[in-house]
C-alpha positions, 0 to 999 in steps of 0.5 A: 266542565267543572274542572274548566270553572274550577281552574279559572276560579282558582287563578282568579282567587289566587290573583285576588288574594295576592292584590288583597296583600297589597301587591299590584297584580299588574306589575310583573315585579310585584308578582315575582315578589309575591310568588317568592314569598312562601307565606303570601303564596301559601295562603293565596293557594289555600284561599284559592283552593277553597273557592275553586273547590266550591265552584267545582262542587256547584258545577258538578251538582248543577250539570244537568239542571239547565238542560232539564229547565 
């Protein structure tokens, strides 16, 4: 479950970071330009990895809590 949440968070955060750099993530041509820009992708991957790691960590720490309440 934590791995699924991390993957989903990573993908969402990656697109959010690209969008924040001024690219229109609903336009395939602009996405292609963003993916081809190493600086944009390095920053987006770093931010997305951090966010996904935090989400996965919280998911792992709270995995058994819901069933015990």
